N, C-alpha and C positions, 0 to 999 in steps of 0.2 A: 281629545278625539280629533279636533280640527287640526292640531299639529301633525298628527299621523297622516291625515288626509292630504295636508299640504306637502308633507315629505313625499308621499306616494306620487302626487302630481308632478313634483319636481323630478323625481326619479324617472317617471315615464316620459316626461318631456326631454330629459337628457338622453333617453334611449333612442329617440328618433334620429334618423340619419339626416344630415344637412342636404339641401337641394344640390343635385349634381352641377358641377361647374361646366361652362361651355367648352373648356379645354379637354373634356373627356373624349369627345369625338376625334380630336387631333392626337390624343395620346395612345389610342388603341394600337397594339402591335398586330400587324397582319402577317407576320412571319414568325415561325417558331424559332427559338434560340438555336437549335441544331441546324435548321435551314439557313439561318443568317450566317452561321459559321461556315457552312458549306459554300454559300455564295461568295463569301469573302475569300476563301482559300482557292476554290476552283477557278474563279475569275481573276483574282488578284495575283496569284502566284505566277501564271504564265506572263501576265503583263509586266510584273516586276522583273522577271528573268529576261524577258525580251528587251526591256529598257537597259538592263545591264549589258546585254549582248550588243545592242546598237551603240551604247556609250563606248564600249571597248573598240568597236569597229571604227568609230569616228576618231578616237584618240590614238589608236595604234596604226591607222592608215591602211596599207595593203593587207589583205587577209591571206595572201599567198606568197610564197617565196620559191622562185624557180632557179635552178642551177644552170645559168646560161653559159655558153662556150666562152673561153677567155678572149677570143677575138671580137666579142660583141662590145659595142660602146654602151655608155650609160643609157642613152635613149633606146637602143635596141633591147637592153635588158628590161627596161620599163615596159616596152611594147610586149615583150615575151610574157611578163607577169600579167599584163592586162588581157592579152589574148587568151592565155590559159585560164584566167579567172572567168572570162566571158564564156568559154566553151565548157570547162569542167568535164571533159571526157577523158577517161583513162584508156590508153592504147596498150594492149598487152598481147600475150600469146598463150594459147591453151597448151595442153600436154602434147598435142600432136604438132605443135608449131604453127598453127593457123592463127592469123591475126584476129583479135576480138576487141570490141570497144564496150565500155561501161560508163554510163552517164552518172555523174555525181551531182546533178542539179538539185537533188533533194537537200544537199547541204546549204546551197545558196538560198533556197526558199524556206529553210527551217525556221528562222525567226518569224517570217510572215505566216507560216503554218501555225505557230503558237498564238499569233494574233487571231487567227481563225478559230483556234481551240477556245480562246477566251470568249469570243463572240458566241460560239455554240453553247458554252457553259452558261451564258447569260440568258439564252432563249427560254429555258424552263421557268426562270423567274419572271420573265416578261409575260409568259403564258399565264402564270398564277396572278400576276399583278393586274392584268387587264381582263382576264376571263373569270376569276374567282374572287379577288380581293374586294371589289365593290359590293358584291352580294354578301360576302362574309362580314364586311364592315357594318352593313345595315343590320344583319342578324345579331352581331355582338352588341351593337349599341342598344337594340331593342331588348335583348335578353338581360343584359346587365342592368338596364334601367328598370325592367320589370321585376327582377330579383330584389333590387333595393326597395322598390315600391311595395313589393309583397311583404317585406320585413316591416316597413313603416305602417302598412295597413294592419298588420298584426298588433303593433304597439298601439295604434289608434283604436283598434277594437277593444283592447284592454282598458284604455282610457274611457271609452264609452260604457263598457261594462261596469267600470268603477262608479261612474255617475249614476247608472241605473240602480246599482246595488245600494248606493247611499240613499237614493230616493225611494227605494222599495220598502214597504212596510212589512212584507213577509219575506225574509231571506230564503226560506225553504222553497217558496214558489219561484224565486229568482233562479236558484240553482237547478230546479227541475226544468225550467225553460232553457237554461244553459245546456244541460245534458241532452235535451231533445234537439236543440239546434246543432249540437255536435253530431248526433246520430244521423240527422237529415242533411248534414254537410252544408249548412248555411254559411259557414265561415270561409268557404273556399272561393277563390278567384280563378276560374279555370282557364283564363285566356292564355297565360304563360304555359301552363301544362299542355294545353291542346296545341299550342304552337310548337312546343318541343316534340310532342307526339307526331305532329305533321312532318317535322324534320326527319323523323325516323324512316319515313317513306320517300324521302328525296335523296337523290344520289348524284346531283350535279357537282357539289363541292368535293365529294370523295373521289369521283371520277377524275376531276382535274388534278387533285392532289396526287393520286396514284400515277396519272399520266406524267405529271411533272417529275416524279421520282424515277419513273421508267425512262424518260428521256435523258435525265441526268445520268442514270446508270448506263444507258446506251452510249452516251458521249464519253463517259469515263472509260468504258471498255474499249471503244473505238480509238481513243487517244493512246491508251496503253498498247493496243495492238499496232498502231502506227509507229510508236517509239520502238517496239520490239522489232518491227520490220526494218527500221533505219539501222538499228544496232547490228542486226544479222547481215545486212547487205552493204552498208556504207560506213557505219561508224567504227569499223576496224581498219579502215584504209585511209591513213593520213598522208600517204605518199602515192603519187600517180605519175604516169608518163604522159606528157602532153605533146601534141603535134601542132606546129604552127606553119607547116608547109601547105598552106591553102591559099587560094586566090593568086595574087601577084607574086607571092613568095614560093609558089610551088616549083618553079623552075630554077630557083637559086641553089647552086651546088654547095655553097659554104654553110648552108643551114642544115643542121642534123635533123634526121627524121623524127626522133623523139627526144624530148627534154624532160629530165626529172624535176618534179615540183613537190613541194610540201605545203600542207594547209596549216597556217599559223593558228587559226582559231579552233582547230579540231578538238583540243582538250576542253575548251570552254563549252562547246556544243555538247560534248559528251557529258560534262557535269550538269548542264542544264537539263538535258533529256533524262538523266538518271534521277535528278531531283523531282522533276514533274511526274515521272512515271511512278516513283516510289510513293510520293504523297497521294497520287490518285488511286493507287492500289489500296492504300490505307483508308481512303475515304469511301471505297465501295461498300464495306460493311456498315458504315454510318448511314448511307443512303438506304440500304436494305432494312436497317433498324427503324428508320423513319417511316418506311412503308408498312412495316410489321406492327407499328403502334396502333394501327387501325383495326387490328385483329382482336383487340380486347377493349373492354369498356373502362373508362376512367370513372369508377364509381365513388371515389373519395369526395369529389365535388358535389355530386348529386345526393350522397348520403347526408351531408351537412345540411342541405336545403330541405331534407325530409322534415326538419323542425318547423317548416312553414305549413300552416294548415291547408294552403292552396296547392301543395306540391307533394304528390305521393307517386311519382313516376316509378320508383323502385319497388315500393311496397305492393303496388298493383301489378308488378312483373310485366311492365310494358317494354322493357329493354330486350330486344330480340337480337338479330344478327348485327354485329357492330359495324359492318361496312355500309354506313349511311352518313348523311350530312350531320346528324346529331353528334356522332362521335368526333367528327372533325371540329365541330363547334366547341365541344367539351375540351379538346386539346388546346384550342386557342383561348378559351375561358381560363384555363390553367395558366397560360402564358400572360394573360391580362388580369391576374388575380389582384394586382395592386389597384386596379380600377373598380374592383368589386368590393365596396365598403362593407356590405352586410356580411361578407364571408367570415371575416375575423370575429365578428360578434356572434354569429351563429355557431362558429367553431368553438368559441368559449362556452356557449350555452350547451353544446353537445358534450363538451368535456365535463361540465358541471352535472349534466344529466347522468353520465357514467359514474360520477363520484357520489351521487345521491343515493341514500339508503332505499327510499321508496321511489323506484324508477317509474312505477305505474302512475304516479301523480304528475309526471312530466312527459307528455307526448309531443307537444308542439311548443313553439316559442310563446304562444298565448298562455299555456299553462304555466310556463316559467315566469312570465310577466305578472300573471295574477298572483302567483306565489310571492313574488317580490313586493307587489303592491299591497299585500296583506289581505287579499280577498279569500284566500284558501282557509284562513282561520275561522271563517264563518260558514265554510262549506260543510254540509251535513255529512256525517260518516255513514258509509254503506256497510 
């Protein structure tokens, strides 16, 4: 008999979770995988393409090529290229023969506008990092710690029950006391459950998360509209007529009124704009999907922790509208499931519960541990 008791003690001691390491606080992920991917693409893509554009500009030299008259010297041709690149104004004529001008300055500032786009795309993540991440970090650290502690409390409860059962002279009286304690909910530790219930009535995290996605969606749409505007107005005109008869050269008779020029970098800018625009259009459904995740509960995680005697948030139907901070916390708990040591063990217990013939004998992890410890063999039959 002592051998079976010793085996049960070793089994229960092995079921306890080790104390959490100090690195848990540093290892928590405060961004969902999809949000991290969005940040990497929306911020990194324009920066990468702008670096390529600047590298080509520095390596290729002049970004414009003007067809200067044959009587121009080399220095005059270089001056013509520089003056036309500085002005970037197309001089033409409408259908009625009237002179019109069209500024092409958007082409010159296009690489810098992509830098502005990258900064704008990073603003939603700065908002989340400084407005929501500190509070979320504290919530996750407390909830993960309490979930693991609740599991350990259940195992220690079974250890204590085992000692009482061994010392009890009347096994039937012990099990009557056990059933009465379950009915009166003495085994519960309501701090975690009440904390999660309180989070159902808070909306700070969900507001910031929705605001972040709305800002990101707004910036993506604005960038796409900006690129469409460039293509419709400028990005189909790689040749233009330049006028250098200004200032001291205005009275020079040998200088033509208009000089044809061609933009050397035009095809590169077209390719960059098409790449950024097409990728951003594909990312818009991803942002919408991230926001719509908050419209339904992630009940898989909570259902596993229903095995804890101190946790019956689902069974008491306390889950109401999903647009609250608790749903956001559940999403991030799922992302930090590797830090939740008790989840894998409770998940295994839940699977064994489904495979057990007498499911009514296993309601909580306490019942499962008492069954493994051999206490159920002396439990009176009802």
